[in-house]
N, C-alpha and C positions, 0 to 999 in steps of 0.2 A: 042300732046302738049309737048313742051320741059320742062324738069325738071330744071327750073331756080333756083338759090339759093339766096333767099332774105336774107338780114341782119336781125338778130334778137338778140337783146341784145349783140351785138358785136360778135356773133357767126353766121357763115354762115351755113344754113341748106337747104336741098332740099324741094321742095313742097310736095313730098311724105312723107318725115320725118315729116313735119308740119301736114300732114293728119293723120299720125300714132299717133302723140302726141294728136291731137284733138280727135281722136276716143277713146283713152284711157280716156281722160277727160270726153267725152260724155258718155261712158259706166259707168264710176264712177257716174256721175250725175244721170243717169237713175237708177242705183242701189240704190242710197240713196233717190231719190225723187219719184221714181215710174213712171217717165215720160215714154212715148212711143217713138218709133223710129222717127216718123214724127215730134213730138214736139221737140225732141233733135236735129234733123237735122236742123229744122228751127231756133232754138235758137242759135246753134253754128255757123251756116252760117251767121246769122244776127248780133250777138253780141260778138262772141268770136274770130273766125278765123281772123287773121290779125289785131286785135284790141289791144289797150293798156287799161288794166283794173287794177286799183289800183297800177299803176306804173309798172305792169308786161306786157311786150309786148308778145302777143300771135302770133306765126308765121303764115305766109300765108300758105295755103294748097291747094293741087290739089283737087278741089271740087268733081269731079267724083270719085276719088279714096277714099276720105273720106266717101262719101255716100255709096259706095260699101262695104267698111270695116265695117261701122257701121251697115248697114242693114244685111250684111252677118253674122257678129258675133252674132247678135241677132237671126236671122232666123235659123241659123245652130247650135244654142247653144245646142240642144238635141244631136247632133252628136259630137260636140266639147267637152263638159264637161266630158263624159265618157273617152274620149281619154286622156284628161288632168289628170283625176283621175288615169289612168293607168300609166302615165308618172311621177306622183308625188311619193315621198317616201311613202312606206306603212305606213298607219296610218295618213296620211295627205291628206284627200280628198280636192278637190277644194273648197268646202264650208267653210273650216277652214282657207283658205288663205285670207289675208287682201284684202280689196275691190280694191284698185288701182293695186295691184299685180295680182289679179284675172282678172282685165280688161286687163292688159298687156298680160297675158297668153292667154286669149280668143281671143284677136285681132291677136296675133302672130299665134295661132293655126288656126284661120280662113285662114290666108294667106298661111300657110303651107298645109292645107288640100284642099283649094278651089281656090287659086290663083296660079295656076301652072305656070303662066307667070312670077312670081317673083321667082328667084332662092332661094332655101332653105337657103343657107349660108347667102345670103343678108337679108332675112327676119329675121333670128335669130340674126344677127348682129344689125339690126335696132332696134329690140325690146330690146336687151341688152342695146343699147344706150338710148332708151326711159326709161328703168328702171333706168339708171344712172341719168336721169333728175329728178327722184322722190326720189331716195334712195342713200345714201352715203355708205351703208354697204354691206352685203352679198347678198342682193336681186338680183342684176344683175347676179350674178353667178348662182342663182337658176333659173332665167329666161333662161339663157344659157343652163343649164343642162336639164331642162324640155322640152324646145323647140327642143334641139338636139335629145333627146330621142324620141320625137314625130316625128320629121323629119325622123329618121331612120326607124320608122314604116310605115309612110304614103308615104315616097319617098325613099325607099331603093335603087333604081337604081341611085338616084342622090347623096345620102350621105352615102350609105352603110347600111347593116343590123344592127339591134339592137346589141349593144356591149354586150359581155359576154354570148351570146346565139347563137345557130344555128337555133333556132325557131323564125320565123318572129313575130315581135310584142311583144316579151317578153322583160322585162327590170328588172334590179336589182335595189334595193333601193338606194337612194342617200347616199353617205358616211356621217357618222355622225362625228361631231367634237370631238376630244379627249381633255382631260384636259391638260393644259400646263405641259410640262415635261414628258408626257406619249406618247409612240409611237403608 
C-alpha cells in the first residue's frame, strides 16, 4: 500500500503518521477506561480514524499498521516497560510518567524493538513529532532522549552503542535543568 498523504487540518501527514497518532490515543483510552485491544481497535476504526469529532479532524491511518502497533504495544508491554524504565532518568520509572507520554514511549519502543522494517531514526523522529502534537514544552525532547537511548541498546548496529559507555545497554541519567544564571 502506498503511503499517501491526506490533508488534515491544513497539515499534510502520511497514513503511517496517522496510525501512530491513533495508536497513542487508543493506548491512552485503554489506560483510562480499562478497554481491551479488540474493543479499542473496533472503536478507533469505526469512530475515530479519519473522522471529525467536536471540530477536530482525526487523520486517516494505515489500518494494518495501526492494528499492528496497538496489538504489539499491548502484547509486548512486559518486554517494553523494563527497557523504557532503563532508558528513563534514574528515579523516574515509566509508571510515574503522564499517561499520554507513556503511550507515546510505549508505541515508539514497540517500533524500535519489534518493527525492524522501520528505520530507528525514522521511528524516533515520528514519535517526537507525535509528542509535538500533544505537548508544547519539553516533552518532545524527553521522547527523543528516551527513544534514542533505547535504540542505541536494541539496535546498536543501526544507531551506535549507548553513549557514555563501552558496555552495551548501559545508559547515564538524563541531564537535569539548572537554575537560571547557573552553569
